Each structure stands twice: as C-alpha cells, then as structure tokens.
C-alpha positions as CSV (number, residue, x, y, z in Angstrom):
1,M,166.1,136.0,-62.0
2,V,165.3,136.8,-65.6
3,I,166.8,139.9,-67.2
4,K,166.8,141.1,-70.8
5,L,170.3,140.5,-72.3
6,N,170.7,142.1,-75.7
7,G,166.9,142.4,-76.0
8,K,166.1,138.7,-75.2
9,P,165.1,137.0,-71.9
10,Y,168.1,135.6,-70.1
11,A,168.0,133.6,-66.8
12,T,170.9,134.4,-64.5
13,K,171.9,133.9,-60.9
14,S,174.0,137.0,-60.9
15,S,172.8,140.1,-59.0
16,S,175.4,142.5,-60.3
17,L,176.8,143.5,-63.6
18,D,180.3,142.2,-62.7
19,G,178.8,138.8,-61.9
20,L,176.9,138.8,-65.2
21,K,180.1,139.7,-67.1
22,K,181.9,136.8,-65.5
23,E,179.1,134.4,-66.3
24,I,178.9,135.6,-70.0
25,Y,182.7,135.5,-70.4
26,E,183.0,132.0,-69.0
27,M,180.0,130.7,-70.9
28,N,181.2,132.1,-74.3
29,F,184.9,131.6,-73.7
30,I,185.6,135.3,-74.1
31,S,189.3,136.1,-73.3
32,P,190.3,139.1,-71.3
33,S,191.7,140.8,-74.4
34,C,188.4,140.4,-76.2
35,A,186.4,141.5,-73.1
36,E,188.2,144.9,-73.2
37,K,186.6,145.5,-76.6
38,L,183.1,145.2,-75.2
39,V,180.8,148.1,-74.2
40,W,178.2,147.3,-71.5
41,I,174.9,149.2,-71.3
42,A,172.7,148.6,-68.2
43,D,169.2,150.0,-68.2
44,G,170.0,152.4,-71.0
45,F,173.3,153.8,-69.7
46,Q,176.8,152.8,-70.6
47,T,178.7,151.8,-67.5
48,N,181.9,150.1,-66.3
49,E,180.6,150.2,-62.7
50,N,179.3,147.1,-60.9
51,V,175.7,148.1,-60.9
52,A,173.0,146.0,-59.2
53,L,170.7,143.9,-61.4
54,S,167.1,143.2,-60.7
55,E,164.3,141.3,-62.3
56,D,163.7,142.7,-65.8
57,S,166.9,144.7,-65.9
58,S,168.0,145.5,-69.4
59,V,171.6,144.8,-70.3
60,F,173.4,144.9,-73.6
61,F,177.0,144.3,-74.6
62,I,178.4,145.2,-78.0
63,E,181.8,145.4,-79.5
64,K,183.3,148.9,-79.6
65,G,182.9,150.4,-83.0
66,A,180.3,147.8,-84.1
67,I,176.7,148.4,-84.9
68,P,174.4,145.9,-83.2
69,P,171.7,144.0,-85.3
70,K,168.5,146.0,-85.9
71,D,166.4,144.1,-83.4
72,E,169.0,144.6,-80.6
73,L,169.4,148.3,-81.5
74,E,165.7,148.9,-81.3
75,A,165.5,147.1,-77.9
76,M,168.5,149.2,-76.7
77,M,166.9,152.5,-77.7
78,A,163.6,151.4,-76.0
79,A,165.5,150.6,-72.8
80,R,166.9,154.1,-72.8
81,H,163.4,155.6,-73.0
82,T,161.5,153.3,-70.6
83,P,160.8,154.8,-67.2
C-alpha cells in the first residue's frame, strides 16, 4: 500500500504504525536510543499507540524539539485539517 510518510508517497507492506516504525528503524539503522527521541504523528494526531494504517494514511516522524522542514510542516498541518 502507498501512504504519505513525511509528506511524500511511501510504499509499505506494513498495516500498522508499529510495523511501519520497525520498517523505518531497520531501513535507516535507527538505534533504540534514537528511536525514543522521535515523535510519531498519524493522520494529524500524535500517538504512541499501534494504529491501523490504510491506503493514503498520513504519517510523520520528527525528532522531539526539532522543527521539520517547511514542506513537511505544511503537509503535516494539512493532514490535521483534512477530513
């Protein structure tokens, strides 16, 4: 399925946020200590729960305390206000 990850199309086989996290961590060699510093936003809401993903889900991950790039920030704000 194709979701939007940080505002860009991303093909994944994961159907849940936990599966996507594992996929991202392994693909980018993110250590558990670095993973704790990430905030996950699924369809406009920050969550630590294992939410289900569907086609066109919008998922963002950013480092705590960091401001995302302008294009990602705009996409994140749009995801929050999209029905």
